[in-house]
Every structure is written in C-alpha cells, then in structure tokens.
DRENDREN-22890 format. One record per residue (C-alpha): residue number from 1; y, z negated, x; residue in three letters. Coordinates in steps of 0.5 Angstrom, whole numbers, plus 500, padded with zeros to 3 digits. Last residue first. Example, Ala and Ser with C-alpha at 12.3 -4.5 7.8 and 13.67 -1.06 7.14 Angstrom:
+-----+-----+-----+-----+-----+
!   n !   v !   w !   u ! res !
+-----+-----+-----+-----+-----+
!   2 ! 498 ! 486 ! 527 ! SER !
!   1 ! 491 ! 484 ! 525 ! ALA !
+-----+-----+-----+-----+-----+
END
This chain:
+-----+-----+-----+-----+-----+
!   n !   v !   w !   u ! res !
+-----+-----+-----+-----+-----+
!  82 ! 542 ! 491 ! 496 ! GLY !
!  81 ! 535 ! 492 ! 493 ! GLU !
!  80 ! 530 ! 492 ! 499 ! ALA !
!  79 ! 529 ! 485 ! 499 ! GLY !
!  78 ! 527 ! 483 ! 491 ! ARG !
!  77 ! 522 ! 489 ! 492 ! LEU !
!  76 ! 521 ! 492 ! 485 ! TYR !
!  75 ! 518 ! 493 ! 479 ! PRO !
!  74 ! 521 ! 497 ! 473 ! GLU !
!  73 ! 518 ! 496 ! 467 ! VAL !
!  72 ! 519 ! 500 ! 460 ! PRO !
!  71 ! 517 ! 496 ! 453 ! GLY !
!  70 ! 512 ! 491 ! 450 ! LYS !
!  69 ! 512 ! 484 ! 450 ! LEU !
!  68 ! 506 ! 479 ! 451 ! LYS !
!  67 ! 507 ! 471 ! 450 ! VAL !
!  66 ! 505 ! 466 ! 455 ! THR !
!  65 ! 504 ! 459 ! 455 ! MET !
!  64 ! 504 ! 456 ! 461 ! PRO !
!  63 ! 497 ! 453 ! 464 ! ASN !
!  62 ! 496 ! 446 ! 464 ! GLY !
!  61 ! 489 ! 448 ! 461 ! ALA !
!  60 ! 490 ! 446 ! 454 ! ARG !
!  59 ! 497 ! 450 ! 454 ! ASP !
!  58 ! 503 ! 449 ! 456 ! LYS !
!  57 ! 510 ! 449 ! 453 ! ALA !
!  56 ! 516 ! 448 ! 458 ! LYS !
!  55 ! 520 ! 455 ! 455 ! GLY !
!  54 ! 515 ! 461 ! 453 ! VAL !
!  53 ! 512 ! 464 ! 459 ! SER !
!  52 ! 513 ! 472 ! 460 ! VAL !
!  51 ! 508 ! 477 ! 460 ! ARG !
!  50 ! 510 ! 484 ! 461 ! ILE !
!  49 ! 507 ! 490 ! 458 ! TRP !
!  48 ! 508 ! 498 ! 459 ! GLY !
!  47 ! 501 ! 499 ! 460 ! GLU !
!  46 ! 501 ! 503 ! 465 ! SER !
!  45 ! 507 ! 498 ! 468 ! VAL !
!  44 ! 503 ! 492 ! 467 ! CYS !
!  43 ! 506 ! 486 ! 469 ! TYR !
!  42 ! 504 ! 478 ! 470 ! GLU !
!  41 ! 508 ! 471 ! 468 ! GLU !
!  40 ! 515 ! 474 ! 469 ! VAL !
!  39 ! 520 ! 468 ! 468 ! ASN !
!  38 ! 526 ! 471 ! 471 ! THR !
!  37 ! 527 ! 479 ! 467 ! LYS !
!  36 ! 532 ! 482 ! 469 ! GLU !
!  35 ! 535 ! 487 ! 464 ! ALA !
!  34 ! 533 ! 495 ! 463 ! GLY !
!  33 ! 528 ! 495 ! 457 ! LYS !
!  32 ! 524 ! 489 ! 463 ! PHE !
!  31 ! 526 ! 489 ! 470 ! ARG !
!  30 ! 522 ! 486 ! 474 ! ILE !
!  29 ! 523 ! 483 ! 481 ! GLY !
!  28 ! 518 ! 482 ! 487 ! ILE !
!  27 ! 519 ! 477 ! 493 ! GLY !
!  26 ! 515 ! 478 ! 499 ! ARG !
!  25 ! 511 ! 472 ! 497 ! GLU !
!  24 ! 509 ! 475 ! 492 ! LEU !
!  23 ! 507 ! 481 ! 495 ! LEU !
!  22 ! 504 ! 476 ! 501 ! GLU !
!  21 ! 500 ! 472 ! 494 ! ALA !
!  20 ! 496 ! 479 ! 491 ! ASN !
!  19 ! 494 ! 476 ! 484 ! TYR !
!  18 ! 491 ! 481 ! 478 ! TYR !
!  17 ! 484 ! 479 ! 479 ! PRO !
!  16 ! 487 ! 472 ! 476 ! SER !
!  15 ! 485 ! 466 ! 478 ! SER !
!  14 ! 492 ! 465 ! 483 ! PRO !
!  13 ! 497 ! 466 ! 477 ! ASP !
!  12 ! 502 ! 470 ! 478 ! SER !
!  11 ! 500 ! 477 ! 476 ! SER !
!  10 ! 501 ! 484 ! 478 ! LEU !
!   9 ! 500 ! 491 ! 475 ! ARG !
!   8 ! 500 ! 498 ! 477 ! ASP !
!   7 ! 501 ! 495 ! 484 ! PRO !
!   6 ! 508 ! 497 ! 488 ! LEU !
!   5 ! 509 ! 502 ! 492 ! THR !
!   4 ! 515 ! 503 ! 496 ! THR !
!   3 ! 513 ! 499 ! 502 ! ASP !
!   2 ! 507 ! 501 ! 503 ! THR !
!   1 ! 500 ! 499 ! 500 ! MET !
+-----+-----+-----+-----+-----+
END
C-alpha cells in the first residue's frame, strides 16, 4: 500500500479483521457527505457507509454504541493535508 492508497474498509476496533494499527497511528481523516467526522469507528468506501459512535453509551461488552450512516465517504491521511 502506498501513501496515496488507503484501504477500502478500516476499523478502529482491534478485534475486527479490518483493523490496521500502523495506519491508524499515522492518522486517518474522514469526510462524510463533505463534512469532517471525528467519531468514526469504521468506514467502507465501496459500500458508502460509516459507523459512528453515539455519545458515551456502551453496549454489554463495553464497546461504544454505534450507528451506520450511508453516503459518500472520503478517507485521507491527516499528515498529507495542509
């Protein structure tokens, strides 16, 4: 994977098969429907959705409660943007 190529799907949950610690440490930004989102837990560009945390609510396992939103997703490296 080069600097300009980001994965189609990425998750911040270490138990997910789409988790990538090295990439998350570099800093990933997400634009959803043209607006910057900072509470994204997971995204998928090809399917056009993001999963965002809902407040500070937790499920039974202690994971943040999330909701899936559909629309255009644009991931980018934070360091690459000015």
